[in-house]
N, C-alpha and C positions, 0 to 999 in steps of 0.2 A: 805062373802062379799074378801075374798080372791080369789084371779082371778091367769090368766095365769098361769105358774111354783107352781100354792103354795103358793108364794110372797107375805106375808106380808103388807096393802099397809100402810104409814104410812104418814097423813097431819098436818105439823112442824105451826105451826102457831106463829110470833116472827115478831115484828113492825122493829126488825134491819136485816140487808140485812145480813150480818157479819155471823150472828148468825146463821139463815134458811141454810147457806150452806155447815158452818161446821156443824153441823146436819146430814144434807142434806148425806155429806159426810159422817158421822160414820156412819149413818144406812143405806146407800147400799152395804156403806164395812161389812155390817153387814147378807147380803143380803135381804134389804127390799125395795120396791119400794115407792118412797118418792114421796109427793108433795106436796107445798108448802103455801100458805096464808098470803101477810104484816101485813094484819087486821082480827078483830071478823067479821067484815061483811064480806070481801070476804071469810074466813072462811065458814062458816055459807052460805053460795050463791055455793061456790064449794061442800060443803060436802051433799048441799040438788042435784045434779046436778048426784056424785057421790061420796057416800061415801067408806070415809074407814074403816082398818079395827082397828086403833087407833088414833086418837089426843094429838096431844104434842103442851100441850099451854102456851105463856107465860102469867103473870097474869097482868102488866104492859102493858098499849098500850094505844096510845093516843083514834084512833075512838068509838073501845067499846073493853072495857078488855077483862080482862081472864075471869073473874067471870063472868058475859053477859056474854059472849059465852058459858062458860062453863052449864049457868041455861037454852038459849037458846037450844041450842044442846042436853040437858035431855029430854025438853019441848016434843019436838018434835020427837028427834031417842032416846027413854028410854035408850035402852043399847049401849048406843054409849060409845066406851073405852075412858077413857080418863086421861092425863096424864099434871101436871098444875107445872110447874114453877118458878122461879124466884131468879133475883138476887137483889131485890131492897131494899140494909140496910137500907136505908136511911128510909123506910117505915117498916121497922121489917117482915123479912124475914119468920119466927119461925111463923105466925100472916097471913098475909095472907098464906102461903100456908095452915096450921088451917081453915080460910075462904073458901079455895077452894075445900077439902073435906068434907065441909059443906054445899059447890054448885054443891056439884057433880062430882066433879074427882076421878077418882079409888085408883090416886096413885100422890102426890107431888117428887118434886125434887131442893135439891137448888139447884142455883149457885154456886158455878162452881160445877161441877161433871165429873168423866172421861168418856174415852168411854164404861170401862166394869161395869159401872154403870147404864149409859143409856140403853146397851141391858141388862144386865140382865131383869129393870124394861120392856123393853120394851117383852124381852124371858114371866118374867110372867102375867103380862097382858095378852098373846097372850094366857097363858096355856100352856110350854112349846116350846112356841116359834112359830114357822110359821105356819095359820092359824087353831089353836088348839081352846078349847073355844066355842065351838060350831059353828066355823064356817064352812060350806060348804069343805073345802078344808082340813079345818081336820079332819071334818066327815071322807069323803075318805079317807085322808090318812090313818087315825087308820086301818077302817075297810078294809083296804088291807093287814097291819101290822098284824090287828087280824086273817082275811081267812087266813095267813101264816106262822101264827105261831101253830095255830086248825090242817090245815096238815100236818107241820112237826111236829105237839106232835102225830097225828095220825097214821105216816108215822115210825115212830119211835118205836111206840106198837103195829104195825106191827112188825115192824125188829126185836122186843123185842122175842114178843108172840109167832109170827107167825099162829094168829086169823084175819081176816079183822073183825071188829067188826058191819061196818056196811053191 
């Protein structure tokens, strides 16, 4: 799903526009391409049209809860990577986040969190960052790196031994 310049695409789902803007800025500064959805229904529709590499969703939203979103996306797209976040102190954040994991979120993040925590978790979810963990962009990049490493190793061997092994 990583496209263009191998930037990882992230969908932020939160009913609070200020939270979406803040997360967008943080993620874009970290090199991610970001799309937003104001709720679960919009997120499902948008994901069907253009799946992203990662979905970060709030759990407590008015139209479709984050739990329902996770279950729906998992039902249609079993390999979707989802981070669930919540700061609903009045509803018991630890239990909400545990429930999100049971629903299919791969990671959970209690609010408030730092930019470093957000970016670290996104990198971890993508398997060392942009395009990793099986996405096409990551495979191409690792393939190029492996080819370069093998070529350099072969050149070093020839330089050290004077033998051409291939």
